[in-house]
N, CA, C and O atoms as a Tripos MOL2 file, in Angstrom:
@<TRIPOS>MOLECULE
protein
  292   291    73     0     0
PROTEIN
NO_CHARGES

@<TRIPOS>ATOM
      1 N         -32.4540  -66.2850    2.4840 N.3       1 MET1
      2 CA        -33.1430  -64.8570    2.2660 C.3       1 MET1
      3 C         -34.0240  -65.4190    1.4300 C.2       1 MET1
      4 O         -33.6830  -66.2320    0.5710 O.2       1 MET1
      5 N         -35.5640  -64.9220    1.6680 N.am      2 TYR2
      6 CA        -36.8210  -65.3550    1.0740 C.3       2 TYR2
      7 C         -37.3490  -63.7500    1.0180 C.2       2 TYR2
      8 O         -37.2430  -62.7940    1.7870 O.2       2 TYR2
      9 N         -38.2830  -64.0720   -0.9560 N.am      3 ILE3
     10 CA        -38.9740  -62.7340   -1.0080 C.3       3 ILE3
     11 C         -40.7050  -63.2350   -0.6080 C.2       3 ILE3
     12 O         -41.2790  -64.2290   -1.0540 O.2       3 ILE3
     13 N         -41.2540  -62.2250    0.3360 N.am      4 ILE4
     14 CA        -42.4560  -62.5020    0.2820 C.3       4 ILE4
     15 C         -43.5740  -61.2710    0.5380 C.2       4 ILE4
     16 O         -43.5360  -60.6240    1.5840 O.2       4 ILE4
     17 N         -44.5680  -61.0060   -0.5050 N.am      5 ASN5
     18 CA        -45.2790  -59.5410   -0.4540 C.3       5 ASN5
     19 C         -44.0790  -58.9810   -1.6100 C.2       5 ASN5
     20 O         -44.8710  -58.4140   -2.3620 O.2       5 ASN5
     21 N         -42.8390  -58.7760   -2.2000 N.am      6 TYR6
     22 CA        -41.3160  -58.1100   -2.5910 C.3       6 TYR6
     23 C         -40.9250  -57.3490   -0.9810 C.2       6 TYR6
     24 O         -40.6860  -56.1680   -0.7310 O.2       6 TYR6
     25 N         -40.9650  -58.2700   -0.2770 N.am      7 LYS7
     26 CA        -40.3270  -57.4090    1.0850 C.3       7 LYS7
     27 C         -39.2070  -58.5590    1.6110 C.2       7 LYS7
     28 O         -39.2880  -59.5860    2.2850 O.2       7 LYS7
     29 N         -38.1250  -57.8290    0.9370 N.am      8 PRO8
     30 CA        -37.1830  -59.4640    1.7030 C.3       8 PRO8
     31 C         -37.4460  -60.0320    3.1410 C.2       8 PRO8
     32 O         -37.6270  -59.2200    4.0490 O.2       8 PRO8
     33 N         -37.4690  -61.0260    3.3360 N.am      9 VAL9
     34 CA        -37.6810  -62.3240    4.2960 C.3       9 VAL9
     35 C         -36.3940  -62.5970    5.0100 C.2       9 VAL9
     36 O         -35.5980  -62.6580    4.0730 O.2       9 VAL9
     37 N         -35.6100  -62.8290    6.2780 N.am     10 ILE10
     38 CA        -34.5480  -63.4290    6.5810 C.3      10 ILE10
     39 C         -34.7340  -63.9800    7.4380 C.2      10 ILE10
     40 O         -35.3000  -63.4650    8.4020 O.2      10 ILE10
     41 N         -34.2200  -65.5960    7.4280 N.am     11 LEU11
     42 CA        -34.1300  -66.4390    8.4700 C.3      11 LEU11
     43 C         -33.9420  -66.8360    9.3430 C.2      11 LEU11
     44 O         -34.6940  -66.1100    9.9930 O.2      11 LEU11
     45 N         -33.3930  -67.6570   10.2600 N.am     12 LYS12
     46 CA        -32.3490  -67.6940   11.5230 C.3      12 LYS12
     47 C         -32.8040  -68.3990   12.4950 C.2      12 LYS12
     48 O         -33.5930  -67.9970   13.3490 O.2      12 LYS12
     49 N         -32.2260  -69.7220   12.3970 N.am     13 GLN13
     50 CA        -32.3680  -71.0240   13.6280 C.3      13 GLN13
     51 C         -31.9810  -70.2330   14.8180 C.2      13 GLN13
     52 O         -30.9160  -69.7430   15.1950 O.2      13 GLN13
     53 N         -33.4860  -70.2720   15.4050 N.am     14 TRP14
     54 CA        -33.8680  -70.4030   16.5090 C.3      14 TRP14
     55 C         -32.9040  -71.4590   18.2210 C.2      14 TRP14
     56 O         -32.7940  -72.6240   18.6040 O.2      14 TRP14
     57 N         -32.6340  -70.6200   18.4950 N.am     15 THR15
     58 CA        -31.3410  -71.0160   19.3840 C.3      15 THR15
     59 C         -32.2280  -70.0870   21.1080 C.2      15 THR15
     60 O         -32.5350  -68.9070   21.2780 O.2      15 THR15
     61 N         -32.4040  -71.6750   22.3300 N.am     16 THR16
     62 CA        -32.4070  -71.1610   23.4250 C.3      16 THR16
     63 C         -31.9230  -69.8920   24.0120 C.2      16 THR16
     64 O         -32.6300  -69.5130   24.9450 O.2      16 THR16
     65 N         -30.9850  -69.1790   23.7480 N.am     17 SER17
     66 CA        -30.0120  -67.5660   24.2130 C.3      17 SER17
     67 C         -31.0880  -67.0750   23.2050 C.2      17 SER17
     68 O         -30.8740  -65.9430   23.6380 O.2      17 SER17
     69 N         -31.8500  -66.9150   22.4560 N.am     18 PHE18
     70 CA        -31.5590  -65.8710   21.7540 C.3      18 PHE18
     71 C         -32.9040  -64.7790   22.0910 C.2      18 PHE18
     72 O         -34.0840  -64.9830   22.3740 O.2      18 PHE18
     73 N         -31.8010  -63.1150   21.8410 N.am     19 ASN19
     74 CA        -32.6210  -61.7110   22.2520 C.3      19 ASN19
     75 C         -32.3280  -60.6470   21.3950 C.2      19 ASN19
     76 O         -31.3320  -60.0320   21.0140 O.2      19 ASN19
     77 N         -33.9990  -60.6390   21.1580 N.am     20 PHE20
     78 CA        -33.9930  -59.3850   19.8930 C.3      20 PHE20
     79 C         -32.9850  -57.8050   20.3610 C.2      20 PHE20
     80 O         -32.5420  -56.9670   19.5760 O.2      20 PHE20
     81 N         -32.9040  -57.8190   21.3730 N.am     21 GLU21
     82 CA        -32.1030  -56.8760   21.8490 C.3      21 GLU21
     83 C         -31.1880  -56.8130   21.2620 C.2      21 GLU21
     84 O         -30.7900  -55.7390   20.8130 O.2      21 GLU21
     85 N         -30.4800  -58.1020   21.0560 N.am     22 TYR22
     86 CA        -28.7060  -58.5890   20.5560 C.3      22 TYR22
     87 C         -28.2800  -58.4110   19.0370 C.2      22 TYR22
     88 O         -27.2840  -57.9530   18.4770 O.2      22 TYR22
     89 N         -29.7060  -59.0850   18.5380 N.am     23 GLU23
     90 CA        -29.5930  -59.2790   17.2380 C.3      23 GLU23
     91 C         -29.8190  -58.2810   16.4690 C.2      23 GLU23
     92 O         -30.7030  -57.4570   16.7050 O.2      23 GLU23
     93 N         -28.8970  -58.2310   15.2650 N.am     24 VAL24
     94 CA        -28.4140  -56.9140   14.8190 C.3      24 VAL24
     95 C         -27.9220  -57.7390   13.0440 C.2      24 VAL24
     96 O         -27.1200  -58.6400   12.7950 O.2      24 VAL24
     97 N         -28.7310  -57.0090   12.2300 N.am     25 LEU25
     98 CA        -28.4860  -57.5840   10.9470 C.3      25 LEU25
     99 C         -26.3750  -57.0440   10.4630 C.2      25 LEU25
    100 O         -25.7360  -55.9960   10.5670 O.2      25 LEU25
    101 N         -26.1050  -58.1810   10.0610 N.am     26 LYS26
    102 CA        -24.7370  -57.2400    9.3740 C.3      26 LYS26
    103 C         -24.2910  -57.3410    8.1530 C.2      26 LYS26
    104 O         -23.4230  -56.6290    7.6480 O.2      26 LYS26
    105 N         -25.0230  -58.4600    7.5130 N.am     27 VAL27
    106 CA        -24.9400  -58.7150    6.1200 C.3      27 VAL27
    107 C         -26.8270  -59.3120    5.4530 C.2      27 VAL27
    108 O         -27.5430  -60.2810    5.7070 O.2      27 VAL27
    109 N         -26.9690  -57.9410    4.4330 N.am     28 ILE28
    110 CA        -27.9980  -58.7750    3.6620 C.3      28 ILE28
    111 C         -28.0260  -59.0750    2.4800 C.2      28 ILE28
    112 O         -28.7290  -58.2200    1.9410 O.2      28 ILE28
    113 N         -27.5360  -60.0790    1.4400 N.am     29 PRO29
    114 CA        -27.7920  -60.4470    0.4870 C.3      29 PRO29
    115 C         -28.6530  -59.3550   -0.5600 C.2      29 PRO29
    116 O         -29.7270  -58.9260   -0.1400 O.2      29 PRO29
    117 N         -28.3110  -59.0480   -1.5130 N.am     30 GLN30
    118 CA        -29.5980  -58.3760   -2.4760 C.3      30 GLN30
    119 C         -29.4110  -58.9950   -3.7900 C.2      30 GLN30
    120 O         -28.2670  -59.1650   -4.2110 O.2      30 GLN30
    121 N         -30.6290  -59.4150   -4.6070 N.am     31 TRP31
    122 CA        -29.9980  -59.4410   -5.8930 C.3      31 TRP31
    123 C         -29.9380  -58.4360   -6.8110 C.2      31 TRP31
    124 O         -30.3400  -57.2890   -6.6200 O.2      31 TRP31
    125 N         -29.5550  -58.7590   -7.5720 N.am     32 VAL32
    126 CA        -29.1390  -57.1400   -8.3610 C.3      32 VAL32
    127 C         -29.1820  -57.5030  -10.0010 C.2      32 VAL32
    128 O         -28.7880  -58.6000  -10.3960 O.2      32 VAL32
    129 N         -29.8550  -56.1640  -11.2020 N.am     33 ARG33
    130 CA        -30.0310  -56.6600  -12.3080 C.3      33 ARG33
    131 C         -29.3730  -55.0390  -12.7260 C.2      33 ARG33
    132 O         -29.4660  -53.8890  -12.2960 O.2      33 ARG33
    133 N         -28.6440  -55.8030  -13.8780 N.am     34 PHE34
    134 CA        -27.9700  -54.2960  -14.7080 C.3      34 PHE34
    135 C         -28.4210  -54.2700  -15.9930 C.2      34 PHE34
    136 O         -27.8290  -54.8870  -16.8780 O.2      34 PHE34
    137 N         -29.7270  -53.4140  -16.2650 N.am     35 PRO35
    138 CA        -30.9100  -53.4320  -17.1000 C.3      35 PRO35
    139 C         -29.7510  -52.5500  -18.9630 C.2      35 PRO35
    140 O         -29.2590  -51.4230  -19.0260 O.2      35 PRO35
    141 N         -29.7390  -53.2770  -19.6940 N.am     36 ASN36
    142 CA        -28.9820  -52.7050  -21.0110 C.3      36 ASN36
    143 C         -28.0290  -52.8360  -20.8200 C.2      36 ASN36
    144 O         -27.6230  -51.7430  -21.2150 O.2      36 ASN36
    145 N         -26.9630  -53.4650  -20.4070 N.am     37 LEU37
    146 CA        -25.6390  -53.7160  -19.7660 C.3      37 LEU37
    147 C         -25.0720  -54.3620  -21.3390 C.2      37 LEU37
    148 O         -25.6520  -55.3130  -21.8640 O.2      37 LEU37
    149 N         -23.6850  -53.5880  -22.0660 N.am     38 PRO38
    150 CA        -23.5590  -54.0630  -23.1520 C.3      38 PRO38
    151 C         -22.9910  -55.2290  -23.1050 C.2      38 PRO38
    152 O         -22.5060  -55.5220  -22.0130 O.2      38 PRO38
    153 N         -22.8480  -56.3810  -24.3810 N.am     39 LEU39
    154 CA        -22.4700  -57.7230  -23.9630 C.3      39 LEU39
    155 C         -20.9930  -57.6090  -23.3750 C.2      39 LEU39
    156 O         -20.7360  -58.2740  -22.3720 O.2      39 LEU39
    157 N         -19.8330  -56.6600  -24.0420 N.am     40 ASN40
    158 CA        -18.6690  -56.8630  -23.6080 C.3      40 ASN40
    159 C         -18.5560  -56.6280  -22.3640 C.2      40 ASN40
    160 O         -17.3620  -56.6110  -22.0630 O.2      40 ASN40
    161 N         -19.6170  -56.3260  -20.9830 N.am     41 CYS41
    162 CA        -19.1590  -56.0920  -19.8660 C.3      41 CYS41
    163 C         -20.2240  -56.6970  -19.0490 C.2      41 CYS41
    164 O         -20.9630  -56.0750  -18.2860 O.2      41 CYS41
    165 N         -20.2470  -58.5890  -19.3830 N.am     42 TRP42
    166 CA        -21.2340  -59.6040  -18.8780 C.3      42 TRP42
    167 C         -19.7550  -60.8850  -18.3610 C.2      42 TRP42
    168 O         -20.2440  -61.9080  -17.8820 O.2      42 TRP42
    169 N         -18.3410  -60.9100  -18.4070 N.am     43 GLY43
    170 CA        -17.5570  -61.3200  -18.0800 C.3      43 GLY43
    171 C         -17.6030  -60.7600  -16.6450 C.2      43 GLY43
    172 O         -17.9420  -59.6930  -16.1340 O.2      43 GLY43
    173 N         -16.9110  -62.4330  -16.0360 N.am     44 PRO44
    174 CA        -17.1140  -62.5860  -14.7280 C.3      44 PRO44
    175 C         -16.5530  -60.8900  -14.2290 C.2      44 PRO44
    176 O         -17.1880  -59.9840  -13.6890 O.2      44 PRO44
    177 N         -14.6080  -60.9870  -14.8370 N.am     45 LYS45
    178 CA        -14.1560  -59.2300  -14.2190 C.3      45 LYS45
    179 C         -14.8800  -58.4120  -13.9110 C.2      45 LYS45
    180 O         -14.8970  -57.8140  -12.8360 O.2      45 LYS45
    181 N         -15.8940  -58.2130  -15.2300 N.am     46 SER46
    182 CA        -16.4770  -56.9240  -15.5020 C.3      46 SER46
    183 C         -17.3440  -56.5530  -14.7240 C.2      46 SER46
    184 O         -17.3570  -55.5240  -14.0480 O.2      46 SER46
    185 N         -18.6350  -57.9460  -14.8260 N.am     47 LEU47
    186 CA        -19.0430  -57.7360  -13.6130 C.3      47 LEU47
    187 C         -19.2780  -57.3200  -11.9970 C.2      47 LEU47
    188 O         -20.0930  -56.6080  -11.4100 O.2      47 LEU47
    189 N         -17.5990  -58.5280  -11.4050 N.am     48 SER48
    190 CA        -16.9920  -58.1240  -10.7930 C.3      48 SER48
    191 C         -17.1360  -56.5100  -10.3310 C.2      48 SER48
    192 O         -18.1000  -55.9220   -9.8420 O.2      48 SER48
    193 N         -16.2020  -56.1780  -10.5750 N.am     49 ARG49
    194 CA        -15.8760  -54.4460  -10.8970 C.3      49 ARG49
    195 C         -17.0490  -53.3690  -10.9870 C.2      49 ARG49
    196 O         -17.0600  -52.2540  -10.4670 O.2      49 ARG49
    197 N         -17.8740  -53.8720  -11.6430 N.am     50 ILE50
    198 CA        -18.9690  -52.7410  -12.1230 C.3      50 ILE50
    199 C         -19.7990  -52.9790  -10.3810 C.2      50 ILE50
    200 O         -19.9340  -51.9640   -9.6980 O.2      50 ILE50
    201 N         -20.3430  -54.4880   -9.7540 N.am     51 SER51
    202 CA        -21.0500  -54.6310   -8.6820 C.3      51 SER51
    203 C         -20.4230  -54.5390   -6.9850 C.2      51 SER51
    204 O         -20.7150  -54.8070   -5.8200 O.2      51 SER51
    205 N         -19.2870  -53.9100   -7.9150 N.am     52 THR52
    206 CA        -18.1520  -53.7750   -6.4610 C.3      52 THR52
    207 C         -18.8140  -52.1810   -5.9980 C.2      52 THR52
    208 O         -18.7950  -51.9800   -4.7830 O.2      52 THR52
    209 N         -19.1970  -51.4280   -6.5800 N.am     53 ILE53
    210 CA        -19.6030  -50.4510   -5.9040 C.3      53 ILE53
    211 C         -21.2780  -50.5200   -5.2120 C.2      53 ILE53
    212 O         -21.7130  -49.7480   -4.3580 O.2      53 ILE53
    213 N         -21.7910  -51.3040   -5.6520 N.am     54 LEU54
    214 CA        -22.8160  -51.2580   -4.6330 C.3      54 LEU54
    215 C         -22.4170  -52.5180   -2.8440 C.2      54 LEU54
    216 O         -23.1100  -52.5470   -1.8260 O.2      54 LEU54
    217 N         -21.2860  -53.2330   -3.0910 N.am     55 GLY55
    218 CA        -20.9710  -54.1580   -2.1110 C.3      55 GLY55
    219 C         -19.8880  -54.6650   -2.6230 C.2      55 GLY55
    220 O         -19.0400  -54.2080   -3.3900 O.2      55 GLY55
    221 N         -20.1320  -56.4770   -1.6810 N.am     56 LYS56
    222 CA        -19.5770  -57.1680   -2.5420 C.3      56 LYS56
    223 C         -20.1730  -58.6520   -2.6120 C.2      56 LYS56
    224 O         -20.7400  -59.4170   -1.8330 O.2      56 LYS56
    225 N         -19.5910  -58.6700   -4.4650 N.am     57 PRO57
    226 CA        -19.9670  -59.4310   -4.8680 C.3      57 PRO57
    227 C         -20.1830  -61.1080   -4.7850 C.2      57 PRO57
    228 O         -19.2300  -61.8630   -4.5880 O.2      57 PRO57
    229 N         -21.7230  -61.6340   -4.9850 N.am     58 ILE58
    230 CA        -21.2970  -62.3430   -3.9240 C.3      58 ILE58
    231 C         -21.1250  -64.2690   -5.3460 C.2      58 ILE58
    232 O         -20.3940  -65.2310   -5.5820 O.2      58 ILE58
    233 N         -22.4260  -63.6080   -5.7680 N.am     59 CYS59
    234 CA        -22.4990  -65.1580   -7.3440 C.3      59 CYS59
    235 C         -23.2830  -64.3060   -8.6570 C.2      59 CYS59
    236 O         -24.1400  -63.4500   -8.4420 O.2      59 CYS59
    237 N         -22.9990  -64.5520   -9.5200 N.am     60 THR60
    238 CA        -23.4410  -64.3650  -10.7990 C.3      60 THR60
    239 C         -24.7860  -65.6700  -10.9830 C.2      60 THR60
    240 O         -24.5880  -66.8700  -10.7950 O.2      60 THR60
    241 N         -26.1600  -65.0320  -11.3990 N.am     61 ASP61
    242 CA        -27.2440  -66.0330  -12.3960 C.3      61 ASP61
    243 C         -26.7910  -67.0010  -13.0840 C.2      61 ASP61
    244 O         -25.9760  -66.4900  -13.8520 O.2      61 ASP61
    245 N         -26.8470  -68.3310  -13.3020 N.am     62 GLU62
    246 CA        -26.5610  -69.3810  -14.5170 C.3      62 GLU62
    247 C         -27.4280  -68.6360  -15.8830 C.2      62 GLU62
    248 O         -27.3880  -69.1370  -17.0060 O.2      62 GLU62
    249 N         -27.9980  -67.6990  -15.6480 N.am     63 CYS63
    250 CA        -28.3990  -67.1610  -17.3290 C.3      63 CYS63
    251 C         -27.3850  -66.2730  -17.3740 C.2      63 CYS63
    252 O         -26.4460  -66.4630  -18.1460 O.2      63 CYS63
    253 N         -27.4340  -65.2800  -16.6250 N.am     64 THR64
    254 CA        -26.4190  -64.3530  -16.8640 C.3      64 THR64
    255 C         -24.6690  -64.9890  -17.4690 C.2      64 THR64
    256 O         -24.1520  -64.2700  -18.3240 O.2      64 THR64
    257 N         -24.2170  -65.6900  -17.2240 N.am     65 THR65
    258 CA        -23.0630  -66.6600  -17.1670 C.3      65 THR65
    259 C         -23.3840  -67.1420  -18.5500 C.2      65 THR65
    260 O         -22.4960  -67.4470  -19.3460 O.2      65 THR65
    261 N         -24.8420  -67.2160  -18.8670 N.am     66 ASN66
    262 CA        -24.8390  -68.5560  -20.3690 C.3      66 ASN66
    263 C         -25.5140  -67.6640  -21.0550 C.2      66 ASN66
    264 O         -26.4000  -68.0380  -21.8240 O.2      66 ASN66
    265 N         -25.1800  -66.2080  -20.8770 N.am     67 LEU67
    266 CA        -25.9840  -65.1810  -21.7800 C.3      67 LEU67
    267 C         -26.8770  -65.4620  -22.4250 C.2      67 LEU67
    268 O         -26.8110  -65.1570  -23.6150 O.2      67 LEU67
    269 N         -28.5610  -66.4330  -21.7250 N.am     68 GLU68
    270 CA        -29.0470  -66.5040  -21.8620 C.3      68 GLU68
    271 C         -30.2270  -64.9470  -21.8130 C.2      68 GLU68
    272 O         -30.9430  -64.5860  -22.7470 O.2      68 GLU68
    273 N         -30.1550  -64.5390  -20.9840 N.am     69 HIS69
    274 CA        -30.7870  -63.5520  -20.8330 C.3      69 HIS69
    275 C         -30.7720  -61.5070  -21.4520 C.2      69 HIS69
    276 O         -31.0040  -60.5840  -20.6710 O.2      69 HIS69
    277 N         -30.4880  -61.3460  -22.7510 N.am     70 ILE70
    278 CA        -29.3470  -59.9870  -22.9430 C.3      70 ILE70
    279 C         -29.8330  -58.9400  -22.7680 C.2      70 ILE70
    280 O         -29.4890  -57.7690  -22.9300 O.2      70 ILE70
    281 N         -31.1910  -59.7600  -22.2060 N.am     71 SER71
    282 CA        -32.1240  -57.6390  -21.4440 C.3      71 SER71
    283 C         -31.0600  -57.1060  -20.2720 C.2      71 SER71
    284 O         -30.6590  -55.9640  -20.0480 O.2      71 SER71
    285 N         -30.8550  -57.9630  -19.8240 N.am     72 TYR72
    286 CA        -29.7630  -57.2760  -18.3720 C.3      72 TYR72
    287 C         -29.3740  -58.7320  -17.8620 C.2      72 TYR72
    288 O         -29.8590  -59.8620  -17.8120 O.2      72 TYR72
    289 N         -27.8520  -57.8280  -17.4040 N.am     73 ALA73
    290 CA        -26.9680  -58.8430  -16.5430 C.3      73 ALA73
    291 C         -27.2910  -59.3360  -15.2970 C.2      73 ALA73
    292 O         -26.5290  -60.1170  -14.7260 O.2      73 ALA73
@<TRIPOS>BOND
     1     1     2 1
     2     2     3 1
     3     3     4 2
     4     3     5 am
     5     5     6 1
     6     6     7 1
     7     7     8 2
     8     7     9 am
     9     9    10 1
    10    10    11 1
    11    11    12 2
    12    11    13 am
    13    13    14 1
    14    14    15 1
    15    15    16 2
    16    15    17 am
    17    17    18 1
    18    18    19 1
    19    19    20 2
    20    19    21 am
    21    21    22 1
    22    22    23 1
    23    23    24 2
    24    23    25 am
    25    25    26 1
    26    26    27 1
    27    27    28 2
    28    27    29 am
    29    29    30 1
    30    30    31 1
    31    31    32 2
    32    31    33 am
    33    33    34 1
    34    34    35 1
    35    35    36 2
    36    35    37 am
    37    37    38 1
    38    38    39 1
    39    39    40 2
    40    39    41 am
    41    41    42 1
    42    42    43 1
    43    43    44 2
    44    43    45 am
    45    45    46 1
    46    46    47 1
    47    47    48 2
    48    47    49 am
    49    49    50 1
    50    50    51 1
    51    51    52 2
    52    51    53 am
    53    53    54 1
    54    54    55 1
    55    55    56 2
    56    55    57 am
    57    57    58 1
    58    58    59 1
    59    59    60 2
    60    59    61 am
    61    61    62 1
    62    62    63 1
    63    63    64 2
    64    63    65 am
    65    65    66 1
    66    66    67 1
    67    67    68 2
    68    67    69 am
    69    69    70 1
    70    70    71 1
    71    71    72 2
    72    71    73 am
    73    73    74 1
    74    74    75 1
    75    75    76 2
    76    75    77 am
    77    77    78 1
    78    78    79 1
    79    79    80 2
    80    79    81 am
    81    81    82 1
    82    82    83 1
    83    83    84 2
    84    83    85 am
    85    85    86 1
    86    86    87 1
    87    87    88 2
    88    87    89 am
    89    89    90 1
    90    90    91 1
    91    91    92 2
    92    91    93 am
    93    93    94 1
    94    94    95 1
    95    95    96 2
    96    95    97 am
    97    97    98 1
    98    98    99 1
    99    99   100 2
   100    99   101 am
   101   101   102 1
   102   102   103 1
   103   103   104 2
   104   103   105 am
   105   105   106 1
   106   106   107 1
   107   107   108 2
   108   107   109 am
   109   109   110 1
   110   110   111 1
   111   111   112 2
   112   111   113 am
   113   113   114 1
   114   114   115 1
   115   115   116 2
   116   115   117 am
   117   117   118 1
   118   118   119 1
   119   119   120 2
   120   119   121 am
   121   121   122 1
   122   122   123 1
   123   123   124 2
   124   123   125 am
   125   125   126 1
   126   126   127 1
   127   127   128 2
   128   127   129 am
   129   129   130 1
   130   130   131 1
   131   131   132 2
   132   131   133 am
   133   133   134 1
   134   134   135 1
   135   135   136 2
   136   135   137 am
   137   137   138 1
   138   138   139 1
   139   139   140 2
   140   139   141 am
   141   141   142 1
   142   142   143 1
   143   143   144 2
   144   143   145 am
   145   145   146 1
   146   146   147 1
   147   147   148 2
   148   147   149 am
   149   149   150 1
   150   150   151 1
   151   151   152 2
   152   151   153 am
   153   153   154 1
   154   154   155 1
   155   155   156 2
   156   155   157 am
   157   157   158 1
   158   158   159 1
   159   159   160 2
   160   159   161 am
   161   161   162 1
   162   162   163 1
   163   163   164 2
   164   163   165 am
   165   165   166 1
   166   166   167 1
   167   167   168 2
   168   167   169 am
   169   169   170 1
   170   170   171 1
   171   171   172 2
   172   171   173 am
   173   173   174 1
   174   174   175 1
   175   175   176 2
   176   175   177 am
   177   177   178 1
   178   178   179 1
   179   179   180 2
   180   179   181 am
   181   181   182 1
   182   182   183 1
   183   183   184 2
   184   183   185 am
   185   185   186 1
   186   186   187 1
   187   187   188 2
   188   187   189 am
   189   189   190 1
   190   190   191 1
   191   191   192 2
   192   191   193 am
   193   193   194 1
   194   194   195 1
   195   195   196 2
   196   195   197 am
   197   197   198 1
   198   198   199 1
   199   199   200 2
   200   199   201 am
   201   201   202 1
   202   202   203 1
   203   203   204 2
   204   203   205 am
   205   205   206 1
   206   206   207 1
   207   207   208 2
   208   207   209 am
   209   209   210 1
   210   210   211 1
   211   211   212 2
   212   211   213 am
   213   213   214 1
   214   214   215 1
   215   215   216 2
   216   215   217 am
   217   217   218 1
   218   218   219 1
   219   219   220 2
   220   219   221 am
   221   221   222 1
   222   222   223 1
   223   223   224 2
   224   223   225 am
   225   225   226 1
   226   226   227 1
   227   227   228 2
   228   227   229 am
   229   229   230 1
   230   230   231 1
   231   231   232 2
   232   231   233 am
   233   233   234 1
   234   234   235 1
   235   235   236 2
   236   235   237 am
   237   237   238 1
   238   238   239 1
   239   239   240 2
   240   239   241 am
   241   241   242 1
   242   242   243 1
   243   243   244 2
   244   243   245 am
   245   245   246 1
   246   246   247 1
   247   247   248 2
   248   247   249 am
   249   249   250 1
   250   250   251 1
   251   251   252 2
   252   251   253 am
   253   253   254 1
   254   254   255 1
   255   255   256 2
   256   255   257 am
   257   257   258 1
   258   258   259 1
   259   259   260 2
   260   259   261 am
   261   261   262 1
   262   262   263 1
   263   263   264 2
   264   263   265 am
   265   265   266 1
   266   266   267 1
   267   267   268 2
   268   267   269 am
   269   269   270 1
   270   270   271 1
   271   271   272 2
   272   271   273 am
   273   273   274 1
   274   274   275 1
   275   275   276 2
   276   275   277 am
   277   277   278 1
   278   278   279 1
   279   279   280 2
   280   279   281 am
   281   281   282 1
   282   282   283 1
   283   283   284 2
   284   283   285 am
   285   285   286 1
   286   286   287 1
   287   287   288 2
   288   287   289 am
   289   289   290 1
   290   290   291 1
   291   291   292 2
@<TRIPOS>SUBSTRUCTURE
     1 MET1         2 RESIDUE 1 A MET
     2 TYR2         6 RESIDUE 1 A TYR
     3 ILE3        10 RESIDUE 1 A ILE
     4 ILE4        14 RESIDUE 1 A ILE
     5 ASN5        18 RESIDUE 1 A ASN
     6 TYR6        22 RESIDUE 1 A TYR
     7 LYS7        26 RESIDUE 1 A LYS
     8 PRO8        30 RESIDUE 1 A PRO
     9 VAL9        34 RESIDUE 1 A VAL
    10 ILE10       38 RESIDUE 1 A ILE
    11 LEU11       42 RESIDUE 1 A LEU
    12 LYS12       46 RESIDUE 1 A LYS
    13 GLN13       50 RESIDUE 1 A GLN
    14 TRP14       54 RESIDUE 1 A TRP
    15 THR15       58 RESIDUE 1 A THR
    16 THR16       62 RESIDUE 1 A THR
    17 SER17       66 RESIDUE 1 A SER
    18 PHE18       70 RESIDUE 1 A PHE
    19 ASN19       74 RESIDUE 1 A ASN
    20 PHE20       78 RESIDUE 1 A PHE
    21 GLU21       82 RESIDUE 1 A GLU
    22 TYR22       86 RESIDUE 1 A TYR
    23 GLU23       90 RESIDUE 1 A GLU
    24 VAL24       94 RESIDUE 1 A VAL
    25 LEU25       98 RESIDUE 1 A LEU
    26 LYS26      102 RESIDUE 1 A LYS
    27 VAL27      106 RESIDUE 1 A VAL
    28 ILE28      110 RESIDUE 1 A ILE
    29 PRO29      114 RESIDUE 1 A PRO
    30 GLN30      118 RESIDUE 1 A GLN
    31 TRP31      122 RESIDUE 1 A TRP
    32 VAL32      126 RESIDUE 1 A VAL
    33 ARG33      130 RESIDUE 1 A ARG
    34 PHE34      134 RESIDUE 1 A PHE
    35 PRO35      138 RESIDUE 1 A PRO
    36 ASN36      142 RESIDUE 1 A ASN
    37 LEU37      146 RESIDUE 1 A LEU
    38 PRO38      150 RESIDUE 1 A PRO
    39 LEU39      154 RESIDUE 1 A LEU
    40 ASN40      158 RESIDUE 1 A ASN
    41 CYS41      162 RESIDUE 1 A CYS
    42 TRP42      166 RESIDUE 1 A TRP
    43 GLY43      170 RESIDUE 1 A GLY
    44 PRO44      174 RESIDUE 1 A PRO
    45 LYS45      178 RESIDUE 1 A LYS
    46 SER46      182 RESIDUE 1 A SER
    47 LEU47      186 RESIDUE 1 A LEU
    48 SER48      190 RESIDUE 1 A SER
    49 ARG49      194 RESIDUE 1 A ARG
    50 ILE50      198 RESIDUE 1 A ILE
    51 SER51      202 RESIDUE 1 A SER
    52 THR52      206 RESIDUE 1 A THR
    53 ILE53      210 RESIDUE 1 A ILE
    54 LEU54      214 RESIDUE 1 A LEU
    55 GLY55      218 RESIDUE 1 A GLY
    56 LYS56      222 RESIDUE 1 A LYS
    57 PRO57      226 RESIDUE 1 A PRO
    58 ILE58      230 RESIDUE 1 A ILE
    59 CYS59      234 RESIDUE 1 A CYS
    60 THR60      238 RESIDUE 1 A THR
    61 ASP61      242 RESIDUE 1 A ASP
    62 GLU62      246 RESIDUE 1 A GLU
    63 CYS63      250 RESIDUE 1 A CYS
    64 THR64      254 RESIDUE 1 A THR
    65 THR65      258 RESIDUE 1 A THR
    66 ASN66      262 RESIDUE 1 A ASN
    67 LEU67      266 RESIDUE 1 A LEU
    68 GLU68      270 RESIDUE 1 A GLU
    69 HIS69      274 RESIDUE 1 A HIS
    70 ILE70      278 RESIDUE 1 A ILE
    71 SER71      282 RESIDUE 1 A SER
    72 TYR72      286 RESIDUE 1 A TYR
    73 ALA73      290 RESIDUE 1 A ALA
């Protein structure tokens, strides 16, 4: 997924059998920030539990893992 002009753009490899009528997005990855999250909630288990409210967590970025930007997780 890419962001162009603040809008998500999803690219998929074209095939000769591609049909617009049958293409349905079932999963759309989203980047989420948790502003002002207390540092004691920055562990992998805590972030996973918090983010499951929105869906299935995929990964945590390197800055959050390394506690580099404490204004958001």
